[in-house]
C-alpha positions in Angstrom: 42.1 55.3 245.2 40.8 53.8 242.0 37.4 55.3 242.7 38.7 58.8 243.2 40.7 58.5 240.0 37.6 57.5 238.0 35.6 60.4 239.5 38.4 62.8 238.5 38.4 61.5 234.9 34.7 61.9 234.6 34.9 65.4 236.1 37.6 66.4 233.6 35.6 65.0 230.7 32.6 67.0 231.8 34.7 70.1 232.2 36.2 69.7 228.7 32.7 69.3 227.1 31.3 72.3 229.0 34.2 74.5 227.8 34.1 73.4 224.1 30.4 73.1 223.4 27.7 75.7 224.1 24.0 75.2 224.3 23.6 77.1 221.0 25.6 74.5 219.2 23.1 71.8 220.1 20.1 71.7 217.9 17.2 69.6 219.1 13.8 69.9 217.5 10.6 68.5 219.0 10.2 66.2 216.0 13.3 64.7 214.4 11.5 63.3 211.4 12.4 64.6 207.9 10.0 65.6 205.2 12.1 63.4 202.8 11.4 60.3 204.8 8.6 57.9 203.6 6.2 57.3 206.4 3.4 55.0 205.1 3.7 51.4 203.9 0.8 49.7 202.3 0.7 46.1 201.3 -1.7 45.0 198.5 -1.4 41.2 197.8 2.3 40.6 197.1 3.0 44.3 196.1 4.2 46.9 198.6 3.8 50.6 198.2 6.0 53.1 200.2 4.3 56.5 200.5 5.5 59.9 201.7 2.4 61.7 202.8 4.3 65.0 203.2 5.2 65.2 199.6 3.3 65.3 196.3 2.4 62.1 194.5 4.6 61.4 191.5 4.1 58.2 189.5 7.0 55.8 190.1 8.6 58.1 192.7 6.0 58.6 195.4 4.8 56.0 196.2 7.7 53.6 195.5 6.4 50.2 194.4 8.0 46.9 195.4 6.8 43.7 193.7 7.4 41.6 196.8 8.6 41.7 200.4 12.1 40.7 199.4 12.6 43.8 197.3 11.3 46.0 200.1 13.7 44.2 202.6 16.6 45.0 200.3 15.6 48.6 200.1 15.5 48.8 203.9 18.9 47.2 204.2 20.3 49.8 201.7 18.7 52.6 203.8 20.3 51.3 207.0 23.7 51.1 205.2 23.4 54.8 204.4 22.4 55.6 208.0 18.8 56.5 206.9 16.2 55.6 209.5 12.6 56.3 208.5 9.9 54.9 210.8 6.8 53.9 208.8 3.2 53.0 209.6 2.4 49.6 208.0 -1.1 49.0 206.6 -2.3 45.7 205.1 -5.0 45.9 202.4 -7.8 43.3 202.1 -11.5 43.1 201.5 -14.3 42.5 204.1 -17.4 40.3 203.7 -19.2 43.1 201.9 -16.4 43.6 199.3 -15.2 46.9 200.8 -11.6 47.8 200.9 -10.1 47.4 204.4 -6.8 48.5 205.7 -5.5 46.7 208.8 -2.7 48.2 211.0 0.1 45.8 211.5 3.4 46.0 213.5 5.7 45.0 210.6 5.6 43.6 207.1 8.1 40.9 208.2 6.1 40.1 211.3 2.5 41.1 210.8 1.3 39.2 213.9 -2.0 38.2 212.4 -3.4 37.1 215.7 -3.7 40.6 217.0 -7.2 42.2 217.1 -7.6 44.2 213.8 -7.7 47.9 213.7 -9.5 48.7 210.5 -9.9 51.7 208.3 -12.0 51.9 205.1 -11.6 53.7 201.7 -8.8 54.4 199.2 -5.1 54.5 199.8 -5.3 58.3 200.5 -8.1 57.8 203.0 -6.2 55.0 204.7 -3.4 57.3 205.6 -4.1 58.6 209.2 -5.1 62.2 209.7 -1.9 62.8 211.7 0.1 62.2 208.5 -2.3 64.3 206.3 -3.3 67.9 206.2 -6.6 67.7 208.2 -9.6 69.9 207.4 -9.7 73.2 209.3 -12.3 73.8 211.9 -13.1 77.5 212.3 -12.9 79.0 215.8 -15.9 80.5 217.5 -14.4 83.1 219.8 -16.8 85.4 221.7 -13.9 87.6 222.9 -13.5 88.7 219.3 -17.1 88.9 218.2 -17.6 92.6 219.0 -16.3 94.7 216.1 -14.6 97.1 216.1 -13.5 96.9 219.7 -11.7 93.6 219.7 -10.0 93.8 216.3 -6.4 92.3 216.0 -6.6 91.0 219.6 -5.2 87.7 220.8 -7.6 84.7 220.8 -9.6 84.2 224.0 -8.7 81.5 226.5 -10.5 78.1 226.0 -10.7 76.5 229.5 -12.9 73.6 228.3 -10.6 72.5 225.4 -13.6 72.7 223.0 -11.2 72.2 220.0 -9.2 69.4 221.4 -8.2 67.1 218.5 -9.3 69.5 215.8 -7.2 71.5 213.4 -7.9 75.2 213.7 -6.5 78.3 212.1 -4.3 78.7 215.2 -2.7 75.3 214.6 -2.0 76.4 211.0 -0.4 79.6 212.2 1.7 77.7 214.7 3.2 75.5 212.1 3.2 77.9 209.2 7.1 78.1 209.0 7.4 74.3 208.8 6.3 74.1 205.2 8.0 77.3 204.1 11.7 77.8 203.5 14.6 75.6 204.8 14.6 76.8 208.4 12.1 77.7 211.1 12.4 79.9 214.2 10.0 77.6 216.1 11.8 74.9 218.1 8.8 72.6 217.8 9.1 72.4 214.0 11.1 69.7 212.3 13.1 72.2 210.3 14.1 74.4 213.3 17.2 76.4 212.6 18.6 76.3 216.1 19.1 78.6 219.0 21.3 81.1 217.1 18.9 81.3 214.2 15.9 82.0 216.5 17.8 84.5 218.5 18.9 86.3 215.3 15.3 86.6 214.2 14.3 88.1 217.6 17.2 90.6 217.4 16.2 91.5 213.8 12.6 92.4 215.0 10.7 89.4 213.6 8.7 89.1 216.8 8.6 92.8 217.6 4.8 92.8 217.5 4.7 90.1 220.2 7.1 91.8 222.7 5.7 92.9 226.0 7.1 95.6 228.2 6.9 95.4 231.9 6.8 98.6 233.9 9.0 98.3 237.0 8.1 101.0 239.6 
């Protein structure tokens, strides 16, 4: 009897949720990170620098400088008290035997786990930031399906079955994320600033994607 009562309660709760919340009210982007969140942490000696690679560098603001680990720990505690959760990539700066700047990837500034095999990157602070957090250089596409003017003008890119541009940043990648850096909302669910189902549907109804619509003839 108790089991049936529990099942009934769960069913009623599910029914209540279904009746009061539609799928258009639930906004879930592919990436939940925010452009205002710092994402790179670099330690140089006792000093720690917190960078936001998605925003312009401003002295004293980006990066934020901490004189020691204790100051950074207090900052993180304050973030958590404000329900701010910003995952960061931690890099530890040092010099190799040739006197070159070396950046070592570490799990955490409070637990660097020095016994781990080092993953090194060389150069300046800007070069130490991984390409995934930077704007990578563009690689132009070589597309034979378009190389026959004027017959293939304004056509869609050809299919690349061999994934020749895997891991490279092409003009197509730039077009795909062009709304992410413009305005407050994007119609693309894969962007971090996606406006939600209703926003995208409104753009479709307004004709934003009219040039991409396909009509299927039904005999």
